[in-house]
VOZAZA-823837 format. One record per residue (C-alpha): residue in three letters; x, y, z; residue number from 1. Coordinates in pm, whole numbers, plus 50000, padded with zeros to 5 digits. Example, Ala and Ser with C-alpha at 12.3 -4.5 7.8 and 13.67 -1.06 7.14 Angstrom:
<rec code="ALA" x="51230" y="49550" z="50780" pos="1"/>
<rec code="SER" x="51367" y="49894" z="50714" pos="2"/>
***
This chain:
<rec code="MET" x="50000" y="50000" z="50000" pos="1"/>
<rec code="THR" x="50207" y="50285" z="49870" pos="2"/>
<rec code="TYR" x="50299" y="50492" z="49569" pos="3"/>
<rec code="CYS" x="50653" y="50597" z="49479" pos="4"/>
<rec code="VAL" x="50781" y="50756" z="49159" pos="5"/>
<rec code="ALA" x="51130" y="50860" z="49046" pos="6"/>
<rec code="MET" x="51251" y="51033" z="48729" pos="7"/>
<rec code="ARG" x="51596" y="51050" z="48572" pos="8"/>
<rec code="LEU" x="51650" y="51373" z="48378" pos="9"/>
<rec code="ASN" x="51942" y="51558" z="48223" pos="10"/>
<rec code="ALA" x="51927" y="51795" z="48520" pos="11"/>
<rec code="GLY" x="51929" y="51522" z="48784" pos="12"/>
<rec code="LEU" x="51688" y="51299" z="48972" pos="13"/>
<rec code="VAL" x="51349" y="51344" z="49139" pos="14"/>
<rec code="PHE" x="51214" y="51103" z="49403" pos="15"/>
<rec code="LEU" x="50864" y="51117" z="49553" pos="16"/>
<rec code="SER" x="50699" y="50877" z="49797" pos="17"/>
<rec code="ASP" x="50392" y="50861" z="50016" pos="18"/>
<rec code="SER" x="50391" y="50720" z="50370" pos="19"/>
<rec code="ARG" x="50078" y="50501" z="50392" pos="20"/>
<rec code="THR" x="50135" y="50137" z="50490" pos="21"/>
<rec code="ASN" x="49780" y="50023" z="50567" pos="22"/>
<rec code="ALA" x="49440" y="50184" z="50554" pos="23"/>
<rec code="GLY" x="49132" y="50045" z="50720" pos="24"/>
<rec code="VAL" x="48819" y="50199" z="50863" pos="25"/>
<rec code="ASP" x="48976" y="50230" z="51207" pos="26"/>
<rec code="GLN" x="49348" y="50174" z="51145" pos="27"/>
<rec code="ILE" x="49585" y="50382" z="50935" pos="28"/>
<rec code="GLY" x="49961" y="50323" z="50943" pos="29"/>
<rec code="THR" x="50230" y="50569" z="50845" pos="30"/>
<rec code="PHE" x="50593" y="50477" z="50777" pos="31"/>
<rec code="ARG" x="50849" y="50660" z="50566" pos="32"/>
<rec code="LYS" x="50927" y="50478" z="50237" pos="33"/>
<rec code="MET" x="51233" y="50686" z="50141" pos="34"/>
<rec code="THR" x="51585" y="50634" z="50276" pos="35"/>
<rec code="VAL" x="51879" y="50857" z="50177" pos="36"/>
<rec code="PHE" x="52242" y="50744" z="50191" pos="37"/>
<rec code="GLU" x="52463" y="51052" z="50175" pos="38"/>
<rec code="GLN" x="52835" y="51111" z="50197" pos="39"/>
<rec code="PRO" x="52860" y="51482" z="50106" pos="40"/>
<rec code="GLY" x="53102" y="51556" z="49824" pos="41"/>
<rec code="GLU" x="53137" y="51187" z="49736" pos="42"/>
<rec code="ARG" x="52799" y="51015" z="49688" pos="43"/>
<rec code="VAL" x="52422" y="51048" z="49728" pos="44"/>
<rec code="MET" x="52186" y="50749" z="49691" pos="45"/>
<rec code="THR" x="51812" y="50722" z="49752" pos="46"/>
<rec code="LEU" x="51608" y="50406" z="49816" pos="47"/>
<rec code="MET" x="51227" y="50386" z="49802" pos="48"/>
<rec code="THR" x="51032" y="50070" z="49884" pos="49"/>
<rec code="ALA" x="50690" y="49917" z="49826" pos="50"/>
<rec code="GLY" x="50550" y="49585" z="49943" pos="51"/>
<rec code="ASN" x="50570" y="49401" z="50273" pos="52"/>
<rec code="LEU" x="50690" y="49651" z="50533" pos="53"/>
<rec code="SER" x="50883" y="49399" z="50744" pos="54"/>
<rec code="ILE" x="51075" y="49280" z="50437" pos="55"/>
<rec code="SER" x="51162" y="49630" z="50320" pos="56"/>
<rec code="GLN" x="51275" y="49733" z="50669" pos="57"/>
<rec code="ALA" x="51493" y="49422" z="50695" pos="58"/>
<rec code="VAL" x="51661" y="49501" z="50362" pos="59"/>
<rec code="ARG" x="51717" y="49862" z="50463" pos="60"/>
<rec code="GLN" x="51866" y="49758" z="50797" pos="61"/>
<rec code="ILE" x="52116" y="49526" z="50628" pos="62"/>
<rec code="LEU" x="52226" y="49807" z="50395" pos="63"/>
<rec code="MET" x="52264" y="50056" z="50680" pos="64"/>
<rec code="GLU" x="52465" y="49815" z="50896" pos="65"/>
<rec code="ARG" x="52713" y="49722" z="50622" pos="66"/>
<rec code="THR" x="53009" y="49947" z="50696" pos="67"/>
<rec code="GLY" x="53382" y="49906" z="50737" pos="68"/>
<rec code="ASP" x="53610" y="49723" z="50496" pos="69"/>
<rec code="GLY" x="53350" y="49493" z="50339" pos="70"/>
<rec code="PRO" x="53141" y="49579" z="50032" pos="71"/>
<rec code="SER" x="52881" y="49842" z="50119" pos="72"/>
<rec code="LEU" x="52691" y="50133" z="49974" pos="73"/>
<rec code="TRP" x="52957" y="50359" z="50124" pos="74"/>
<rec code="ASN" x="53243" y="50213" z="49919" pos="75"/>
<rec code="ALA" x="53071" y="50079" z="49603" pos="76"/>
<rec code="PRO" x="53267" y="50220" z="49308" pos="77"/>
<rec code="THR" x="52961" y="50263" z="49079" pos="78"/>
<rec code="LEU" x="52584" y="50284" z="49107" pos="79"/>
<rec code="VAL" x="52556" y="49945" z="48936" pos="80"/>
<rec code="ASP" x="52773" y="49794" z="49210" pos="81"/>
<rec code="ALA" x="52553" y="49964" z="49470" pos="82"/>
<rec code="ALA" x="52237" y="49828" z="49304" pos="83"/>
<rec code="LYS" x="52388" y="49478" z="49314" pos="84"/>
<rec code="LEU" x="52444" y="49519" z="49689" pos="85"/>
<rec code="VAL" x="52078" y="49613" z="49733" pos="86"/>
<rec code="GLY" x="51981" y="49303" z="49536" pos="87"/>
<rec code="ASP" x="52211" y="49089" z="49751" pos="88"/>
<rec code="ALA" x="52041" y="49225" z="50064" pos="89"/>
<rec code="VAL" x="51701" y="49130" z="49920" pos="90"/>
<rec code="ARG" x="51823" y="48775" z="49856" pos="91"/>
<rec code="GLN" x="51963" y="48752" z="50207" pos="92"/>
<rec code="VAL" x="51625" y="48842" z="50357" pos="93"/>
<rec code="TYR" x="51452" y="48601" z="50119" pos="94"/>
<rec code="GLU" x="51675" y="48311" z="50224" pos="95"/>
<rec code="ARG" x="51606" y="48386" z="50589" pos="96"/>
<rec code="ASP" x="51233" y="48467" z="50582" pos="97"/>
<rec code="ALA" x="51060" y="48347" z="50263" pos="98"/>
<rec code="LYS" x="50998" y="47989" z="50377" pos="99"/>
<rec code="HIS" x="50849" y="48098" z="50710" pos="100"/>
<rec code="LEU" x="50630" y="48360" z="50542" pos="101"/>
<rec code="ARG" x="50508" y="48105" z="50289" pos="102"/>
<rec code="GLU" x="50408" y="47864" z="50569" pos="103"/>
<rec code="LEU" x="50182" y="48141" z="50702" pos="104"/>
<rec code="GLY" x="50037" y="48213" z="50358" pos="105"/>
<rec code="ILE" x="50227" y="48541" z="50316" pos="106"/>
<rec code="ASP" x="50394" y="48624" z="49985" pos="107"/>
<rec code="PHE" x="50746" y="48765" z="49968" pos="108"/>
<rec code="THR" x="50649" y="49098" z="49808" pos="109"/>
<rec code="LEU" x="50898" y="49378" z="49759" pos="110"/>
<rec code="THR" x="50981" y="49630" z="49487" pos="111"/>
<rec code="MET" x="51231" y="49912" z="49518" pos="112"/>
<rec code="ILE" x="51353" y="50217" z="49333" pos="113"/>
<rec code="PHE" x="51719" y="50299" z="49384" pos="114"/>
<rec code="GLY" x="51924" y="50579" z="49232" pos="115"/>
<rec code="GLY" x="52174" y="50855" z="49281" pos="116"/>
<rec code="GLN" x="52526" y="50956" z="49185" pos="117"/>
<rec code="ILE" x="52873" y="50843" z="49288" pos="118"/>
<rec code="GLY" x="53173" y="51068" z="49215" pos="119"/>
<rec code="GLY" x="53198" y="51175" z="48853" pos="120"/>
<rec code="GLU" x="52962" y="50904" z="48730" pos="121"/>
<rec code="ARG" x="52636" y="51016" z="48569" pos="122"/>
<rec code="CYS" x="52310" y="50997" z="48763" pos="123"/>
<rec code="ARG" x="52152" y="50653" z="48739" pos="124"/>
<rec code="LEU" x="51817" y="50505" z="48838" pos="125"/>
<rec code="PHE" x="51715" y="50141" z="48894" pos="126"/>
<rec code="GLN" x="51406" y="49937" z="48975" pos="127"/>
<rec code="ILE" x="51486" y="49634" z="49190" pos="128"/>
<rec code="TYR" x="51257" y="49333" z="49221" pos="129"/>
<rec code="ALA" x="51188" y="49069" z="49487" pos="130"/>
<rec code="ALA" x="51439" y="48830" z="49326" pos="131"/>
<rec code="GLY" x="51717" y="49088" z="49367" pos="132"/>
<rec code="ASN" x="51743" y="49154" z="48992" pos="133"/>
<rec code="PHE" x="51699" y="49503" z="48848" pos="134"/>
<rec code="ILE" x="51654" y="49718" z="48540" pos="135"/>
<rec code="GLU" x="51790" y="50067" z="48469" pos="136"/>
<rec code="ALA" x="51613" y="50380" z="48345" pos="137"/>
<rec code="THR" x="51708" y="50491" z="47993" pos="138"/>
<rec code="ASP" x="51645" y="50793" z="47772" pos="139"/>
<rec code="GLU" x="51342" y="50607" z="47633" pos="140"/>
<rec code="ASN" x="51215" y="50505" z="47978" pos="141"/>
<rec code="LEU" x="51286" y="50794" z="48212" pos="142"/>
<rec code="TYR" x="51083" y="50705" z="48518" pos="143"/>
<rec code="PHE" x="50990" y="50418" z="48749" pos="144"/>
<rec code="GLN" x="50680" y="50370" z="48962" pos="145"/>
<rec code="ILE" x="50616" y="50118" z="49237" pos="146"/>
<rec code="GLY" x="50304" y="50045" z="49438" pos="147"/>
<rec code="GLU" x="49972" y="50187" z="49319" pos="148"/>
<rec code="SER" x="50111" y="50309" z="48988" pos="149"/>
<rec code="LYS" x="49815" y="50306" z="48747" pos="150"/>
<rec code="TYR" x="49641" y="50623" z="48862" pos="151"/>
<rec code="GLY" x="49943" y="50851" z="48828" pos="152"/>
<rec code="LYS" x="50089" y="50707" z="48508" pos="153"/>
<rec code="PRO" x="49904" y="50906" z="48234" pos="154"/>
<rec code="ILE" x="50049" y="51245" z="48331" pos="155"/>
<rec code="LEU" x="50400" y="51099" z="48338" pos="156"/>
<rec code="ASP" x="50361" y="50943" z="47993" pos="157"/>
<rec code="ARG" x="50238" y="51269" z="47846" pos="158"/>
<rec code="VAL" x="50473" y="51517" z="48012" pos="159"/>
<rec code="VAL" x="50810" y="51373" z="48123" pos="160"/>
<rec code="THR" x="51107" y="51442" z="47892" pos="161"/>
<rec code="PRO" x="51484" y="51434" z="47952" pos="162"/>
<rec code="ALA" x="51502" y="51813" z="47914" pos="163"/>
<rec code="MET" x="51258" y="51890" z="48198" pos="164"/>
<rec code="THR" x="51388" y="52098" z="48484" pos="165"/>
<rec code="LEU" x="51384" y="51954" z="48834" pos="166"/>
<rec code="ASP" x="51105" y="52196" z="48929" pos="167"/>
<rec code="GLU" x="50892" y="52083" z="48634" pos="168"/>
<rec code="ALA" x="50955" y="51717" z="48716" pos="169"/>
<rec code="ALA" x="50867" y="51773" z="49082" pos="170"/>
<rec code="LYS" x="50542" y="51941" z="48975" pos="171"/>
<rec code="CYS" x="50463" y="51651" z="48743" pos="172"/>
<rec code="GLY" x="50537" y="51400" z="49020" pos="173"/>
<rec code="LEU" x="50308" y="51582" z="49263" pos="174"/>
<rec code="ILE" x="50025" y="51586" z="49009" pos="175"/>
<rec code="SER" x="50080" y="51214" z="48956" pos="176"/>
<rec code="MET" x="50064" y="51166" z="49333" pos="177"/>
<rec code="ASP" x="49748" y="51379" z="49358" pos="178"/>
<rec code="SER" x="49572" y="51157" z="49102" pos="179"/>
<rec code="THR" x="49669" y="50853" z="49309" pos="180"/>
<rec code="LEU" x="49562" y="51007" z="49639" pos="181"/>
<rec code="ARG" x="49226" y="51099" z="49489" pos="182"/>
<rec code="SER" x="49156" y="50749" z="49357" pos="183"/>
<rec code="ASN" x="49310" y="50516" z="49615" pos="184"/>
<rec code="LEU" x="49269" y="50512" z="49992" pos="185"/>
<rec code="SER" x="49581" y="50299" z="50038" pos="186"/>
<rec code="VAL" x="49806" y="50596" z="49947" pos="187"/>
<rec code="GLY" x="49831" y="50885" z="50189" pos="188"/>
<rec code="LEU" x="50009" y="51192" z="50321" pos="189"/>
<rec code="PRO" x="50264" y="51303" z="50424" pos="190"/>
<rec code="LEU" x="50486" y="51285" z="50116" pos="191"/>
<rec code="ASP" x="50865" y="51291" z="50090" pos="192"/>
<rec code="LEU" x="51011" y="51480" z="49793" pos="193"/>
<rec code="LEU" x="51381" y="51486" z="49704" pos="194"/>
<rec code="CYS" x="51523" y="51672" z="49402" pos="195"/>
<rec code="TYR" x="51888" y="51596" z="49328" pos="196"/>
<rec code="GLU" x="52088" y="51818" z="49091" pos="197"/>
<rec code="THR" x="52351" y="51643" z="48879" pos="198"/>
<rec code="GLY" x="52699" y="51694" z="49024" pos="199"/>
<rec code="ALA" x="52587" y="51828" z="49363" pos="200"/>
<rec code="LEU" x="52693" y="51513" z="49553" pos="201"/>
<rec code="ARG" x="52489" y="51628" z="49852" pos="202"/>
<rec code="VAL" x="52121" y="51665" z="49939" pos="203"/>
<rec code="THR" x="52018" y="52027" z="49887" pos="204"/>
<rec code="ARG" x="51644" y="52000" z="49816" pos="205"/>
<rec code="PHE" x="51427" y="51781" z="50038" pos="206"/>
<rec code="ALA" x="51075" y="51843" z="50169" pos="207"/>
<rec code="THR" x="50811" y="51660" z="50368" pos="208"/>
<rec code="ILE" x="50469" y="51760" z="50237" pos="209"/>
<rec code="GLY" x="50170" y="51737" z="50468" pos="210"/>
<rec code="ALA" x="49800" y="51813" z="50433" pos="211"/>
<rec code="ASP" x="49861" y="52179" z="50520" pos="212"/>
<rec code="ASP" x="50130" y="52241" z="50256" pos="213"/>
<rec code="SER" x="50016" y="52554" z="50071" pos="214"/>
<rec code="TYR" x="50188" y="52478" z="49739" pos="215"/>
<rec code="PHE" x="50054" y="52122" z="49718" pos="216"/>
<rec code="GLN" x="49702" y="52240" z="49800" pos="217"/>
<rec code="LEU" x="49727" y="52512" z="49531" pos="218"/>
<rec code="LEU" x="49854" y="52254" z="49281" pos="219"/>
<rec code="ARG" x="49568" y="52014" z="49358" pos="220"/>
<rec code="ARG" x="49299" y="52284" z="49328" pos="221"/>
<rec code="THR" x="49442" y="52433" z="49009" pos="222"/>
<rec code="TRP" x="49489" y="52095" z="48842" pos="223"/>
<rec code="ALA" x="49131" y="51991" z="48923" pos="224"/>
<rec code="GLN" x="48993" y="52322" z="48792" pos="225"/>
<rec code="ARG" x="49195" y="52308" z="48469" pos="226"/>
<rec code="LEU" x="49095" y="51947" z="48403" pos="227"/>
<rec code="LYS" x="48728" y="52036" z="48442" pos="228"/>
<rec code="GLN" x="48772" y="52336" z="48213" pos="229"/>
<rec code="ALA" x="48954" y="52129" z="47950" pos="230"/>
<rec code="PHE" x="48674" y="51871" z="47964" pos="231"/>
<rec code="ALA" x="48408" y="52141" z="47928" pos="232"/>
<rec code="ASP" x="48591" y="52288" z="47625" pos="233"/>
<rec code="LEU" x="48594" y="51959" z="47434" pos="234"/>
<rec code="PRO" x="48318" y="51909" z="47173" pos="235"/>
<rec code="ASP" x="48037" y="51678" z="47278" pos="236"/>
<rec code="ALA" x="48018" y="51337" z="47115" pos="237"/>
<rec code="ASN" x="47711" y="51433" z="46906" pos="238"/>
<rec code="SER" x="47809" y="51794" z="46836" pos="239"/>
<rec code="LYS" x="47794" y="51940" z="46482" pos="240"/>
<rec code="ALA" x="48171" y="51994" z="46484" pos="241"/>
<rec code="ASN" x="48223" y="51626" z="46552" pos="242"/>
<rec code="THR" x="47973" y="51529" z="46282" pos="243"/>
<rec code="ASP" x="48136" y="51758" z="46024" pos="244"/>
<rec code="ALA" x="48483" y="51625" z="46102" pos="245"/>
<rec code="SER" x="48367" y="51270" z="46035" pos="246"/>
<rec code="ALA" x="48160" y="51347" z="45726" pos="247"/>
<rec code="ASN" x="48395" y="51157" z="45497" pos="248"/>
<rec code="GLU" x="48415" y="50851" z="45717" pos="249"/>
<rec code="PRO" x="48209" y="50537" z="45644" pos="250"/>
<rec code="VAL" x="47857" y="50535" z="45792" pos="251"/>
<rec code="ARG" x="47835" y="50326" z="46108" pos="252"/>
<rec code="ALA" x="47518" y="50180" z="46253" pos="253"/>
<rec code="PRO" x="47427" y="50335" z="46590" pos="254"/>
<rec code="ILE" x="47486" y="50129" z="46902" pos="255"/>
<rec code="PRO" x="47147" y="49989" z="47011" pos="256"/>
<rec code="THR" x="47029" y="50085" z="47357" pos="257"/>
<rec code="VAL" x="46850" y="49748" z="47389" pos="258"/>
<rec code="LEU" x="46989" y="49428" z="47243" pos="259"/>
<rec code="PRO" x="46755" y="49248" z="47003" pos="260"/>
<rec code="LYS" x="46626" y="48919" z="47132" pos="261"/>
<rec code="SER" x="46828" y="48725" z="46876" pos="262"/>
<rec code="ALA" x="47150" y="48882" z="47005" pos="263"/>
<rec code="ALA" x="47067" y="48798" z="47363" pos="264"/>
<rec code="LYS" x="46985" y="48434" z="47288" pos="265"/>
<rec code="ILE" x="47247" y="48183" z="47398" pos="266"/>
<rec code="PRO" x="47291" y="47915" z="47127" pos="267"/>
<rec code="ASP" x="47239" y="47552" z="47220" pos="268"/>
***
């Protein structure tokens, strides 16, 4: 029960997550889905999780406790190496817990978004699955979503481009989140928003957005008003303009409001 989205742009990276973990009539849980690993001047990495909360917390704990001389997020030479370490942590939790969860009828569900920048390497973004494998964002596929992704996808498909500024991408992400909040009770405030500028190698823009955030409320109201206005401005299905535009098209029989008896009969 969550929604997270991240975008990889020429200007950098944008991460946005909600904080809802369960939503019932009399029980609502809130846990942060975003974790930032930062070594200022050297590396910044962000992890967002969706799925079973105990599994995601176990993976995060392993990653945070790996320090010292062994392989860790703090000494991985590239983002790909860091993503492999995240995948290894997922497999470690699976080996320990999956059998016991299965005996109780609980699936091993986990999906993660992981990205950032190490040294002079370019910004990179990955989606990591429950098997520990992952895929990377490309110029053709600039964003990843996890959790309740279907409601907020249309705006991303129509708007996101590599040339967007971080501010534009953050606005797009918040509109995507608003669509999800409006249509699904299992996603909820507060939100965590992180905008990372390429080459900064430190977190400079992070915000927690609650129900009283003035910008987010303005964005939600304006977006709803503009959508309604755009809908009102469209020609009706039976308008003269629509009829004229289709004058050269083949004539189609109208859809019957009541099926004829022959059409409703089930053959022997």
